[in-house]
N, C-alpha and C positions, 0 to 999 in steps of 0.2 A: 856785935849784933848784926854787923852787914857779913863777916864771916859764915853765920850761922845760916844764912839766908843762901849764901855763896853753896854751904855745901847740901842746904837742903835742894836746890836748884839742880844740882852735879847729880843728887839722887834720885830725883825725879824724871831726869832727862835719861839715864840710865835705863831708869825701872822701865820708860815706856819705848827705849830703841827693842829692850829684852822682850817685849809683849810684842812689837814688831815682826822683829827675827822667828820670833816660835811663831806669831799667826802665818807667815810667808813659808818658815818648814810646814805646819801643817798642809797649809792650801797646795803646794808642791808634792805632796804625799800622797794627798788624795786624788788630784790631779791625775798624778800617775797610774793610781791605780784605777782609778776609771776609766782612762785613756791611752791601753798602753799602746806604745811607740811600735807604728808599723815593723815590719823585716823590710831591710834592705832588699829589694831583686835585681839582678842584672838584670841587663838586656842579653838578646841575642849577641849582638853585636861585640860587645863584653867578652860573653861564654864563648864564641867561636871567631874571632876574629881572619879566619883566612875565609870566610866568604862574608857579599856584602847584602846585606838586609836591607828590607824598605819596610817602614813602622807603620800597619795599617789601622791600628789601634792603638790607644793610650788611658791610662788608666790602672787600678786594681788587677784588671785579665787584660794585658799587655798583649798585643799579636805582632810577629815580625814576620816577613816571608822574605826567602830568599831562591831567586831562578824560577818565579811565579808570574806566569802574565797576569796583566791588572784585571781583567773581567774575571778572570778566577778564584783572583785572590779577594776578588771584591765580595762573591757568592762564598766562602770562607769564613769573611768577616762576620757575615752577615748570620749565618749559622751559628758561631760562635759564641757571638752574643746573643743570640735567642738563647741559649743553653746557659749562660753565665745569666743571663738572668732568671730564667728558671728557679738554679741553685742559690742564688743571690735569694730570692723571695722566699724559697723554703727553708733556708738552713742559717742565713746571716753573711757575712760580709766576710771575704778571701782576696787573696791574692795569688797571681800565678804569673811567671811567660811564659808565653807559649810561640816556639819556633816550626814553624811550616816550612818542612823541606822539598827542592827539586832532585830528582836526581842529575839533572844537568847542571844545577848549579856547582860550584865548589867547593859546597859542605864536604869536611871528611868521614864519612858514613862506617869507617872501618872502625871509628872509637866504639861502635854501638853493633859489632857485628859479631862475630862467633864462626868457628870453624863448619857449623851445620847451620847457621839463621842469618838473613839478611836484619837489615836492620829498617822495621817498622815504625815503632814506636818505644819512646824513651821517657820514662816519669821517674821523677826526683823531689819527693813530697818533700824532705826538708828542704831543700835548695830553689822549693816552688817553681820548676820547671817542667814542662810536657814539651816535647821536641815529639814530631810527626811526619813521616814520610806520606806524603801526597801522591804519591803516585796511581792509588785507587781513590779515583775522585768521590766514588760514592761511602767510602769508607770515612771521610774526612770526621761529619758531622757526630757521627755516634762513637766515633772514637775518642772526639773530645769530649762529650756528654761522659762516657765512662771516667775519664781521668781526672777532668775536674771536680767531678761528684769527690774522688778520693781525695783530690787535693782539699775542698770544703770539708771533707771529715776530718782528715787529718790535723786542720787548723782550728776548728770548730771543738777538737778533743784534745787541746791546748797543745798542740803540736806533736803528739803522741800519736801513737799508732793505733786505729781504731778497730774493733773484733771484726774478724773474718769469719765465716760468712756474708755476715751482715752487711759490711763495707761493699763485696760484691754485689749482692743484691741492690742496694741501692744502685749503685753503676748501672746493673741490666736496667733497675726500673728509668732510668733518665735516657737509655738508650734506645730502648722500647719504646718511648715517648717521642724521639727525635724522629723513629721509623715508622711511628705512627702503626705500632703492632700489637699493641695491650688487646684489644678483641681477640687477633689470632691466638696469640698468646694463652688468653684465657681458654677460649676452645681447646687447647693442645691439651694444658693441665687438667682439666674436666674430666676428659673421656680418661684421664689416665690416672683418676684418682675415684675410682668409685665404692672401692673398698677399704681403702687406707684411711683414716680419718683421726689417726692419732699424729703427735707431732715427733718426728724420727729425726730431726737437723740437731747437732749441736752447733748452738747460733755462735759460741763463743772459742769454737776449737782452733783458733789460731790470731794472729793479727797482720794488717796490712805490712809488705813490704815496701820498706822505703824506698829504695830504689832498684827498679826490674827494668827489663827490657821486654817489649810482649807484641804480639801480633793479633790487632784488631780483628782481621777475618777469622780467627779462631774460635774466640771466647762469647759468640752470640747462646744466650740462653731464655727460656721463658721465663724463667723462674720473676722476673720483671712483674709477675702478673702476682703475686704475692706481696711486693711492696705496694702492689695499688690496690690492693683491699686493704693494706694496714694503715694507709694514707688515708684514703677514704671514710675506715671506721674510727679514727681517731685522729686524724689531722697531720700536717705537714713536721709537727715536735718529735712524733715519733722516730722520723730518721737521724735524730741524733741519741736514741736511747742504744744502751752499751748492756744493759740486765739480760746474758742470755734468759731467765725464767719468763721474763716476760715475752720476748720471743719466740718461746716454745708457747706459751699460752696463745698468743696470736696467731701462730699457725696451726694450731689444732681448732680456731674458729673458721680460719680460713680453709682449711681441707672438707671441715662439715658444710661451707658456706657452699663449696665447689659440687660437693654430692646432691645438696636440696638442689642447686642449679639444674644438674642434668636430671635428675627426679621431677623437677617440676613443681616441689612442694617443699617446704619450710619445716614441718610439724615432724617427730619424730615417729617410724612407723617401721613397721616389720615386715608388711606387706609385699613389699618385694620380694620378700627369701619363698615366698609361696607359688608368687610367679614366674625365678627365675627357675626353679624346681620343675614344674608344670612344661616350662622351655625346653629344659635338657630331657623331660621324661618323653617329650614329642619327639626331640629329636633320635632318640635312645631308639623306639620304637619306629621310627622310618629307618632306619639304619638298618633294624634287625628283619623289617620288611623286604627292602632292597636286598640284603644277603639271602634269606629264604629263597627271592626269585631268581635268582641266580645260580643258585645249588641247585634248584628243580629243574631248571634249563640246563644245564650242562650236565646233568648225572647222567650217568649210563646207562642207558635202554637196556633190558633184556632182549635177545637175540629171537626172533622166532622162531616156532620149531617147525623141521622141515617137514613137510607131509608123505607120506609114504608113495612109492612111483607105483604109475598105473598097471598092472599085472598085463604082461606078457608087450608090454610097448616098446622095452629094451630088448627085447629078445631076437635072437636071428633066426629068419626063414631059414 
């Protein structure tokens, strides 16, 4: 009898241990699925040991500087923190290392230079790295806005390249917000879109470049107004939309809205065609009248007939 109890006890203990192990495995699996491990991001000092770095911000988006005065570094920290807050709120968490470089530091800029291009900015999306030359102080904030939005899109897309030009337009929108130029850009695109209300952009024609060197001073664009319309109409969730057909639909709605803003009405009408025709006709009539006046003024007049001489006036005496 004691042997029977001993066997039952051992069997129960084994089953209990197996159940505990199974629960632990399932729990570990589910927790791993719910909260994937954050990728390890190397610091600027780890990546570029030839320079002396100062950490001015820690966290998912860390910032380090080299050769930059403390007052200017604090300005950059505040500007980038502002942009990072926008992007995180709109698209969700992401991480990146930002390395701000002065030309007076010992940072080796040659690694990002070519025969025809100086070092301005370098983005490594898989490596979660953004390196920026701060020579032009006013371009630091807009450059960071553009670059960090690209990192967020890449990571929110499962660490894969996001469709382009969608990604670029998202970057231009954040840049325009930093520069406070959205109203200006809206006016620019509104006057250039009077006749065209059809979608013309292939929104998934390409994908992000994982690693690239670029110049923050040369890629400003007013297309950020399009993303402002999309977000105002459909919310920030649209920023992560990858369906090109969906973006073409939004583009058509945006172009119609631009024409309506310019006309001051939001109902379909063809009355503007008659007004335009009347204006063109008036201009043509005025041009014809001017040409006729000039012709009449400069036409060759007939020479008057010379009267006959007075009899005997030229005779010799």
